BADOSE-882647 format. One record per residue (C-alpha): residue in three letters; x, y, z. Coordinates in steps of 0.02 Angstrom, whole numbers. Example, Ala and Ser with C-alpha at 12.3 -4.5 7.8 and 13.67 -1.06 7.14 Angstrom:
BEGIN
+--------+--------+--------+--------+
! drengu !     c1 !     c2 !     c3 !
+--------+--------+--------+--------+
!    ALA !    615 !   -225 !    390 !
!    SER !    684 !    -53 !    357 !
+--------+--------+--------+--------+
***
This chain:
BEGIN
+--------+--------+--------+--------+
! drengu !     c1 !     c2 !     c3 !
+--------+--------+--------+--------+
!    UNK !   4189 !   4328 !   7152 !
!    UNK !   4147 !   4444 !   6988 !
!    UNK !   4264 !   4461 !   6855 !
!    UNK !   4345 !   4633 !   6897 !
!    UNK !   4390 !   4549 !   7064 !
!    UNK !   4477 !   4417 !   6996 !
!    UNK !   4565 !   4540 !   6868 !
!    UNK !   4635 !   4635 !   7021 !
!    UNK !   4680 !   4479 !   7139 !
!    UNK !   4786 !   4410 !   6974 !
!    UNK !   4859 !   4592 !   6946 !
!    UNK !   4922 !   4578 !   7130 !
!    UNK !   4971 !   4405 !   7129 !
!    UNK !   5084 !   4472 !   6989 !
!    UNK !   5153 !   4595 !   7106 !
!    UNK !   5206 !   4457 !   7233 !
!    UNK !   5291 !   4358 !   7102 !
!    UNK !   5378 !   4505 !   7021 !
!    UNK !   5465 !   4531 !   7202 !
!    UNK !   5477 !   4345 !   7245 !
!    UNK !   5607 !   4312 !   7095 !
!    UNK !   5711 !   4459 !   7106 !
!    UNK !   5744 !   4406 !   7294 !
!    UNK !   5777 !   4217 !   7270 !
!    UNK !   5961 !   4231 !   7243 !
!    UNK !   6007 !   4320 !   7410 !
!    UNK !   5959 !   4186 !   7510 !
!    UNK !   6002 !   4028 !   7387 !
!    UNK !   6182 !   4095 !   7379 !
!    UNK !   6193 !   4049 !   7562 !
!    UNK !   6162 !   3866 !   7509 !
!    UNK !   6269 !   3899 !   7348 !
!    UNK !   6422 !   3949 !   7400 !
!    UNK !   6531 !   3803 !   7451 !
!    UNK !   6711 !   3763 !   7433 !
!    UNK !   6752 !   3674 !   7282 !
!    UNK !   6558 !   3714 !   7208 !
!    UNK !   6527 !   3763 !   7043 !
!    UNK !   6502 !   3934 !   7086 !
!    UNK !   6635 !   3972 !   7206 !
!    UNK !   6631 !   3976 !   7389 !
!    UNK !   6615 !   4177 !   7411 !
!    UNK !   6453 !   4272 !   7452 !
!    UNK !   6503 !   4437 !   7362 !
!    UNK !   6557 !   4354 !   7178 !
!    UNK !   6406 !   4240 !   7168 !
!    UNK !   6275 !   4392 !   7218 !
!    UNK !   6356 !   4504 !   7088 !
!    UNK !   6291 !   4377 !   6932 !
!    UNK !   6119 !   4462 !   6991 !
!    UNK !   6186 !   4623 !   6923 !
!    UNK !   6121 !   4575 !   6752 !
!    UNK !   5940 !   4543 !   6811 !
!    UNK !   5908 !   4702 !   6884 !
!    UNK !   5988 !   4795 !   6756 !
!    UNK !   5854 !   4708 !   6636 !
!    UNK !   5716 !   4752 !   6771 !
!    UNK !   5750 !   4926 !   6750 !
!    UNK !   5809 !   4942 !   6574 !
!    UNK !   5666 !   4846 !   6502 !
!    UNK !   5542 !   4944 !   6593 !
!    UNK !   5559 !   5093 !   6476 !
!    UNK !   5467 !   5023 !   6333 !
!    UNK !   5314 !   4947 !   6414 !
!    UNK !   5215 !   5092 !   6383 !
!    UNK !   5234 !   5083 !   6186 !
!    UNK !   5219 !   4892 !   6194 !
!    UNK !   5040 !   4912 !   6294 !
!    UNK !   4986 !   5038 !   6169 !
!    UNK !   5030 !   4903 !   6027 !
!    UNK !   4995 !   4736 !   6101 !
!    UNK !   4889 !   4774 !   6264 !
!    UNK !   4903 !   4763 !   6440 !
!    UNK !   4839 !   4578 !   6443 !
!    UNK !   4952 !   4520 !   6321 !
!    UNK !   5100 !   4587 !   6428 !
!    UNK !   5047 !   4529 !   6581 !
!    UNK !   5014 !   4351 !   6507 !
!    UNK !   5206 !   4384 !   6444 !
!    UNK !   5279 !   4420 !   6609 !
!    UNK !   5183 !   4275 !   6700 !
!    UNK !   5260 !   4135 !   6570 !
!    UNK !   5421 !   4210 !   6532 !
!    UNK !   5460 !   4251 !   6719 !
!    UNK !   5386 !   4070 !   6773 !
!    UNK !   5518 !   3991 !   6656 !
!    UNK !   5662 !   4088 !   6672 !
!    UNK !   5658 !   4048 !   6873 !
!    UNK !   5630 !   3863 !   6812 !
!    UNK !   5794 !   3911 !   6689 !
!    UNK !   5892 !   3965 !   6829 !
!    UNK !   5875 !   3819 !   6938 !
!    UNK !   5945 !   3711 !   6796 !
!    UNK !   6103 !   3830 !   6785 !
!    UNK !   6272 !   3737 !   6770 !
!    UNK !   6385 !   3871 !   6787 !
!    UNK !   6406 !   4060 !   6825 !
!    UNK !   6390 !   4127 !   6644 !
!    UNK !   6212 !   4012 !   6619 !
!    UNK !   6164 !   4073 !   6793 !
!    UNK !   6187 !   4256 !   6746 !
!    UNK !   6086 !   4234 !   6596 !
!    UNK !   5950 !   4149 !   6659 !
!    UNK !   5925 !   4285 !   6813 !
!    UNK !   5939 !   4421 !   6670 !
!    UNK !   5787 !   4346 !   6575 !
!    UNK !   5700 !   4339 !   6739 !
!    UNK !   5737 !   4517 !   6761 !
!    UNK !   5676 !   4564 !   6596 !
!    UNK !   5509 !   4481 !   6590 !
!    UNK !   5482 !   4540 !   6770 !
!    UNK !   5510 !   4728 !   6709 !
!    UNK !   5345 !   4711 !   6633 !
!    UNK !   5234 !   4717 !   6786 !
!    UNK !   5260 !   4877 !   6865 !
!    UNK !   5236 !   5007 !   6713 !
!    UNK !   5074 !   4886 !   6662 !
!    UNK !   5003 !   4830 !   6822 !
!    UNK !   5013 !   4980 !   6918 !
!    UNK !   4936 !   5094 !   6800 !
!    UNK !   4786 !   4950 !   6787 !
!    UNK !   4767 !   4952 !   6952 !
!    UNK !   4768 !   5146 !   6991 !
!    UNK !   4641 !   5171 !   6861 !
!    UNK !   4513 !   5048 !   6922 !
!    UNK !   4536 !   5124 !   7093 !
!    UNK !   4449 !   5270 !   7042 !
!    UNK !   4449 !   5428 !   7152 !
!    UNK !   4538 !   5359 !   7299 !
!    UNK !   4673 !   5247 !   7258 !
!    UNK !   4772 !   5241 !   7407 !
!    UNK !   4690 !   5100 !   7484 !
!    UNK !   4710 !   4977 !   7333 !
!    UNK !   4883 !   5028 !   7297 !
!    UNK !   4919 !   5002 !   7481 !
!    UNK !   4841 !   4820 !   7464 !
!    UNK !   4935 !   4786 !   7307 !
!    UNK !   5093 !   4851 !   7407 !
!    UNK !   5063 !   4722 !   7536 !
!    UNK !   5057 !   4578 !   7394 !
!    UNK !   5233 !   4646 !   7338 !
!    UNK !   5282 !   4654 !   7512 !
!    UNK !   5243 !   4476 !   7538 !
!    UNK !   5336 !   4421 !   7402 !
!    UNK !   5493 !   4502 !   7476 !
!    UNK !   5451 !   4435 !   7640 !
!    UNK !   5410 !   4254 !   7589 !
!    UNK !   5570 !   4232 !   7477 !
!    UNK !   5694 !   4215 !   7587 !
!    UNK !   5600 !   4101 !   7712 !
!    UNK !   5539 !   3994 !   7579 !
!    UNK !   5697 !   4001 !   7482 !
!    UNK !   5776 !   3940 !   7640 !
!    UNK !   5671 !   3786 !   7664 !
!    UNK !   5667 !   3733 !   7503 !
!    UNK !   5861 !   3736 !   7486 !
!    UNK !   5872 !   3645 !   7658 !
!    UNK !   5745 !   3497 !   7597 !
!    UNK !   5760 !   3503 !   7412 !
!    UNK !   5928 !   3600 !   7366 !
!    UNK !   5950 !   3751 !   7317 !
!    UNK !   5885 !   3711 !   7133 !
!    UNK !   5701 !   3683 !   7182 !
!    UNK !   5712 !   3869 !   7270 !
!    UNK !   5691 !   3929 !   7084 !
!    UNK !   5609 !   3788 !   7005 !
!    UNK !   5459 !   3785 !   7107 !
!    UNK !   5396 !   3944 !   7122 !
!    UNK !   5450 !   3940 !   6921 !
!    UNK !   5322 !   3824 !   6902 !
!    UNK !   5215 !   3908 !   6995 !
!    UNK !   5211 !   4075 !   6917 !
!    UNK !   5191 !   3998 !   6751 !
!    UNK !   5018 !   3913 !   6815 !
!    UNK !   4957 !   4055 !   6877 !
!    UNK !   4978 !   4146 !   6711 !
!    UNK !   4860 !   4008 !   6641 !
!    UNK !   4730 !   4070 !   6745 !
!    UNK !   4773 !   4250 !   6697 !
!    UNK !   4767 !   4200 !   6516 !
!    UNK !   4590 !   4125 !   6525 !
!    UNK !   4526 !   4275 !   6608 !
!    UNK !   4436 !   4425 !   6493 !
!    UNK !   4538 !   4584 !   6480 !
!    UNK !   4515 !   4714 !   6596 !
!    UNK !   4433 !   4850 !   6547 !
!    UNK !   4531 !   4983 !   6641 !
!    UNK !   4483 !   5114 !   6525 !
!    UNK !   4301 !   5097 !   6563 !
!    UNK !   4336 !   5108 !   6742 !
!    UNK !   4427 !   5289 !   6700 !
!    UNK !   4265 !   5342 !   6616 !
!    UNK !   4155 !   5286 !   6753 !
!    UNK !   4259 !   5374 !   6884 !
!    UNK !   4275 !   5566 !   6910 !
!    UNK !   4370 !   5655 !   6762 !
!    UNK !   4551 !   5696 !   6802 !
!    UNK !   4565 !   5881 !   6879 !
!    UNK !   4686 !   6013 !   6765 !
!    UNK !   4831 !   6031 !   6898 !
!    UNK !   4940 !   6182 !   6873 !
!    UNK !   5075 !   6128 !   6773 !
!    UNK !   5222 !   6200 !   6892 !
!    UNK !   5150 !   6072 !   7034 !
!    UNK !   5148 !   5948 !   6908 !
!    UNK !   5318 !   5965 !   6862 !
!    UNK !   5391 !   5984 !   7043 !
!    UNK !   5298 !   5822 !   7069 !
!    UNK !   5374 !   5744 !   6932 !
!    UNK !   5542 !   5797 !   6970 !
!    UNK !   5524 !   5745 !   7134 !
!    UNK !   5457 !   5567 !   7076 !
!    UNK !   5604 !   5539 !   6962 !
!    UNK !   5740 !   5572 !   7093 !
!    UNK !   5658 !   5462 !   7226 !
!    UNK !   5648 !   5329 !   7082 !
!    UNK !   5836 !   5337 !   7083 !
!    UNK !   5897 !   5369 !   7267 !
!    UNK !   5741 !   5244 !   7347 !
!    UNK !   5771 !   5114 !   7202 !
!    UNK !   5946 !   5090 !   7260 !
!    UNK !   5902 !   5099 !   7457 !
!    UNK !   5751 !   4978 !   7417 !
!    UNK !   5857 !   4844 !   7313 !
!    UNK !   6005 !   4846 !   7428 !
!    UNK !   5898 !   4826 !   7586 !
!    UNK !   5802 !   4687 !   7523 !
!    UNK !   5938 !   4586 !   7444 !
!    UNK !   6052 !   4603 !   7599 !
!    UNK !   5922 !   4573 !   7742 !
!    UNK !   5938 !   4380 !   7736 !
!    UNK !   6148 !   4404 !   7760 !
!    UNK !   6121 !   4538 !   7880 !
!    UNK !   6027 !   4404 !   7981 !
!    UNK !   6152 !   4294 !   7962 !
!    UNK !   6289 !   4396 !   8031 !
!    UNK !   6192 !   4461 !   8165 !
!    UNK !   6081 !   4316 !   8222 !
!    UNK !   6115 !   4151 !   8142 !
!    UNK !   6299 !   4126 !   8097 !
!    UNK !   6299 !   3952 !   8049 !
!    UNK !   6260 !   3850 !   7893 !
!    UNK !   6128 !   3743 !   7993 !
!    UNK !   6028 !   3894 !   8047 !
!    UNK !   5990 !   3943 !   7866 !
!    UNK !   5801 !   3904 !   7876 !
!    UNK !   5811 !   4008 !   8045 !
!    UNK !   5897 !   4155 !   7942 !
!    UNK !   5744 !   4156 !   7816 !
!    UNK !   5619 !   4159 !   7953 !
!    UNK !   5714 !   4313 !   8027 !
!    UNK !   5712 !   4414 !   7863 !
!    UNK !   5527 !   4374 !   7839 !
!    UNK !   5483 !   4423 !   8008 !
!    UNK !   5596 !   4590 !   7973 !
!    UNK !   5509 !   4607 !   7804 !
!    UNK !   5344 !   4583 !   7862 !
!    UNK !   5365 !   4756 !   7963 !
!    UNK !   5351 !   4835 !   7782 !
!    UNK !   5195 !   4738 !   7715 !
!    UNK !   5102 !   4811 !   7882 !
!    UNK !   5162 !   4984 !   7847 !
!    UNK !   5114 !   4979 !   7665 !
!    UNK !   4943 !   4944 !   7710 !
!    UNK !   4934 !   5073 !   7848 !
!    UNK !   5027 !   5191 !   7731 !
!    UNK !   4882 !   5163 !   7600 !
!    UNK !   4761 !   5202 !   7714 !
!    UNK !   4827 !   5350 !   7789 !
!    UNK !   4839 !   5421 !   7602 !
!    UNK !   4669 !   5445 !   7573 !
!    UNK !   4644 !   5539 !   7723 !
!    UNK !   4798 !   5658 !   7713 !
!    UNK !   4914 !   5744 !   7592 !
!    UNK !   5066 !   5645 !   7534 !
!    UNK !   5192 !   5768 !   7604 !
!    UNK !   5128 !   5738 !   7787 !
!    UNK !   5149 !   5561 !   7772 !
!    UNK !   5323 !   5558 !   7662 !
!    UNK !   5397 !   5664 !   7762 !
!    UNK !   5410 !   5576 !   7945 !
!    UNK !   5451 !   5408 !   7853 !
!    UNK !   5615 !   5489 !   7775 !
!    UNK !   5656 !   5583 !   7951 !
!    UNK !   5646 !   5394 !   8027 !
!    UNK !   5750 !   5310 !   7894 !
!    UNK !   5917 !   5388 !   7888 !
!    UNK !   5963 !   5370 !   8072 !
!    UNK !   5887 !   5188 !   8051 !
!    UNK !   5995 !   5141 !   7923 !
!    UNK !   6162 !   5211 !   7996 !
!    UNK !   6108 !   5141 !   8174 !
!    UNK !   6092 !   4960 !   8090 !
!    UNK !   6262 !   4958 !   8032 !
!    UNK !   6325 !   4947 !   8209 !
!    UNK !   6192 !   4854 !   8311 !
!    UNK !   6202 !   4662 !   8352 !
!    UNK !   6077 !   4523 !   8418 !
!    UNK !   5891 !   4553 !   8419 !
!    UNK !   5912 !   4738 !   8419 !
!    UNK !   5964 !   4720 !   8229 !
!    UNK !   5819 !   4622 !   8195 !
!    UNK !   5704 !   4767 !   8279 !
!    UNK !   5777 !   4903 !   8183 !
!    UNK !   5778 !   4799 !   8026 !
!    UNK !   5589 !   4791 !   8045 !
!    UNK !   5589 !   4977 !   8073 !
!    UNK !   5683 !   5013 !   7917 !
!    UNK !   5575 !   4896 !   7824 !
!    UNK !   5426 !   4991 !   7880 !
!    UNK !   5502 !   5161 !   7811 !
!    UNK !   5571 !   5084 !   7635 !
!    UNK !   5414 !   4988 !   7612 !
!    UNK !   5313 !   5137 !   7642 !
!    UNK !   5392 !   5260 !   7534 !
!    UNK !   5356 !   5133 !   7396 !
!    UNK !   5159 !   5145 !   7427 !
!    UNK !   5181 !   5337 !   7431 !
!    UNK !   5285 !   5363 !   7269 !
!    UNK !   5146 !   5262 !   7171 !
!    UNK !   5016 !   5370 !   7225 !
!    UNK !   5119 !   5520 !   7191 !
!    UNK !   5079 !   5484 !   7000 !
!    UNK !   4886 !   5438 !   7039 !
!    UNK !   4876 !   5612 !   7100 !
!    UNK !   4965 !   5717 !   7008 !
!    UNK !   4993 !   5624 !   6815 !
!    UNK !   4850 !   5602 !   6714 !
!    UNK !   4778 !   5434 !   6660 !
!    UNK !   4827 !   5449 !   6476 !
!    UNK !   4998 !   5466 !   6523 !
!    UNK !   5017 !   5375 !   6667 !
!    UNK !   5083 !   5212 !   6600 !
!    UNK !   5220 !   5293 !   6497 !
!    UNK !   5275 !   5392 !   6656 !
!    UNK !   5275 !   5226 !   6762 !
!    UNK !   5385 !   5162 !   6638 !
!    UNK !   5515 !   5306 !   6625 !
!    UNK !   5496 !   5309 !   6817 !
!    UNK !   5544 !   5118 !   6828 !
!    UNK !   5685 !   5135 !   6688 !
!    UNK !   5773 !   5287 !   6800 !
!    UNK !   5745 !   5176 !   6953 !
!    UNK !   5851 !   5048 !   6865 !
!    UNK !   5990 !   5175 !   6883 !
!    UNK !   5972 !   5170 !   7067 !
!    UNK !   5923 !   4975 !   7095 !
!    UNK !   6048 !   4905 !   6960 !
!    UNK !   6197 !   4966 !   7083 !
!    UNK !   6126 !   4864 !   7235 !
!    UNK !   6192 !   4694 !   7188 !
!    UNK !   6382 !   4758 !   7146 !
!    UNK !   6405 !   4875 !   7283 !
!    UNK !   6336 !   4749 !   7416 !
!    UNK !   6459 !   4612 !   7336 !
!    UNK !   6613 !   4725 !   7320 !
!    UNK !   6596 !   4809 !   7501 !
!    UNK !   6559 !   4644 !   7590 !
!    UNK !   6701 !   4574 !   7503 !
!    UNK !   6825 !   4711 !   7555 !
!    UNK !   6773 !   4737 !   7719 !
!    UNK !   6693 !   4570 !   7761 !
!    UNK !   6524 !   4640 !   7843 !
!    UNK !   6367 !   4738 !   7779 !
!    UNK !   6417 !   4881 !   7906 !
!    UNK !   6508 !   4991 !   7751 !
!    UNK !   6345 !   4956 !   7627 !
!    UNK !   6206 !   5006 !   7758 !
!    UNK !   6288 !   5179 !   7791 !
!    UNK !   6305 !   5182 !   7592 !
!    UNK !   6121 !   5159 !   7604 !
!    UNK !   6083 !   5284 !   7750 !
!    UNK !   6193 !   5422 !   7656 !
!    UNK !   6081 !   5378 !   7485 !
!    UNK !   5922 !   5405 !   7598 !
!    UNK !   5967 !   5586 !   7640 !
!    UNK !   5908 !   5616 !   7448 !
!    UNK !   5740 !   5551 !   7476 !
!    UNK !   5727 !   5668 !   7631 !
!    UNK !   5769 !   5825 !   7534 !
!    UNK !   5633 !   5768 !   7415 !
!    UNK !   5507 !   5737 !   7547 !
!    UNK !   5542 !   5933 !   7593 !
!    UNK !   5528 !   5984 !   7430 !
!    UNK !   5364 !   5899 !   7365 !
!    UNK !   5198 !   5997 !   7371 !
!    UNK !   5087 !   6003 !   7520 !
!    UNK !   4930 !   6033 !   7430 !
!    UNK !   4744 !   6019 !   7523 !
!    UNK !   4675 !   5988 !   7332 !
!    UNK !   4756 !   5808 !   7312 !
!    UNK !   4602 !   5779 !   7465 !
!    UNK !   4482 !   5882 !   7373 !
!    UNK !   4527 !   5862 !   7174 !
!    UNK !   4368 !   5986 !   7126 !
!    UNK !   4474 !   6129 !   7214 !
!    UNK !   4609 !   6111 !   7072 !
!    UNK !   4489 !   6198 !   6956 !
!    UNK !   4503 !   6375 !   7061 !
!    UNK !   4687 !   6359 !   7063 !
!    UNK !   4716 !   6321 !   6873 !
!    UNK !   4587 !   6476 !   6855 !
!    UNK !   4721 !   6611 !   6951 !
+--------+--------+--------+--------+
***
């Protein structure tokens, strides 16, 4: 295995830990909520303690472009691994709601490093056809989402909820040591060896950028809320017993794994199709799937959750590729920083909205209907997004620019 391959695999591993660490609590809370317990007995209030984590996750993505320019991308990813890992360990030792909220916030702060920095490095290394690489990288993140509930449920059941945070925290920090020992990845050299980025008409760049930022808010909310509520949804619809917590985790894993398969498939399709021709069908399916999921019971809920996950995660791969096709390499880290910062406006609202609506209604039906409404915004974005053959043949942009 050469140095470049090791670097890319470690970047993919960082994507795995990013999504894993954000989704430990939604399953762990099912074990933490106990009558007379230090955190209380209600699901909603404990889940709401994650609000600071998601706020920091979005808020601190904004300065990453500036920090990368001053300290280097490798230094930031080392800080990601060390800070995220140690923050997860600290969460496992929390003995009060205030300490738990602070430790989760620290986890979100360090996890905010990955997407603006790691995604930009990956896109630049992928060259002219980034779709497959982005799809594979998305699968790593999706597996993080999928394994978080099942591993967390197992650790809670066997070692206690504290181990659910401590064990992955130690592993994350350990992988960080491996990354620290690797030489820095020459992303700029990879760009220099690739085909020069074409001159795209400014009105199309603006149009793509507007869509990208609006999607960040709407899909950020839908993505974060959906991944948070999957364990509770599986418990309500299929396994409503404390003794079945490992089954809840397994069902959540099965549903979310459909998203991983979709991301890989979408990644392969992107290199052979314009973005809109994939984006629009996914959004047309997502809204009715979320609405139906609010009402179905039993294994129909599992099937619909899998379909919804495929649409939600497939859209993530598409939005990553939008920046790769329409934003020049020199601006990508900054654009990714802005995009994930804007996305926090939606994603940070997910935990409190779920907590409040579940406490008020006693189920997740209202939450899912709200998500269906939010997904309509993404549908309008898909309609507005450009559909240009030049995406697949960048050399044709020169003729468009000359018009």
